[in-house]
N, C-alpha and C positions, 0 to 999 in steps of 0.2 A: 649177386643177390643183394648185397649191400648197396650197390649203385641203384638198383631198382627201388629199394626202400627209400633211399634219399630222393630219388626222382618223384616217387609217389607223394612223399611229404611236401616237396616243393610244389607239385601241382595242386594238391589239396589246399595248402595254405594260400596259394595264388587265388584259388576259387573263392576263398572266403575273405580275401583282401588283407591278409596277414603278411604284409610286405616284409616285415623284419624277419619272419621265418623263411619266406620265399628267398630273400637275398642271402641269408646265410646258407641255406641249403643249396643254393645255386653254386656257391663257391665250393662247398662240400662235394657236390656232384661233379664238379670240374675235376677236382683232385681225384676222385674215385674213378672217373673216366680215364684220366691220364694213367692211373695205376692199371686199370683194366687192359689198356692198350699197351702196356709195358714201357711207357715213357718214364714213369716214376716208380721207383722200387719201394717196397714196404719196409723202410728203415724203422728202427725203434722210435725216433722222434716223430715220424709221421704216424705210426700206429698210436702212440700216446695221444697225439693231436686228434686222431679219429675217435678214440675212446672219449676224450674230453668233449668232443663235438656232440656225443650222445647225451652227455649230461646237459649240455647247453640247449640242445633242441628239446629235451625233456622240460626244462625250465620254461622255454618259450611256449611250449604247448600247454603247460599248466597255467601260465599267465594268460594265455588267450582264453582258456576254459574259464578262468576265474575272473576275466574282464579286467585284469591289471596289466601294468606295464612291466616287461621283464627287466631284470637288471642289465646294465651295460656290460 
């Protein structure tokens, strides 16, 4: 389910030309796909990174909505 959400965000951002979101979620999607396939195990550092990625994507979406540039 998390993979599908990342995939949908990637597709939607691509449709609107928000390449910084598309690029970020592409990497996120690749990690989630590897986890789904059992190639990568959900370790604490990986789960922490996934949780942080939610904050980052949220900031990017808010920046797109506000017409601003997201922080690096």
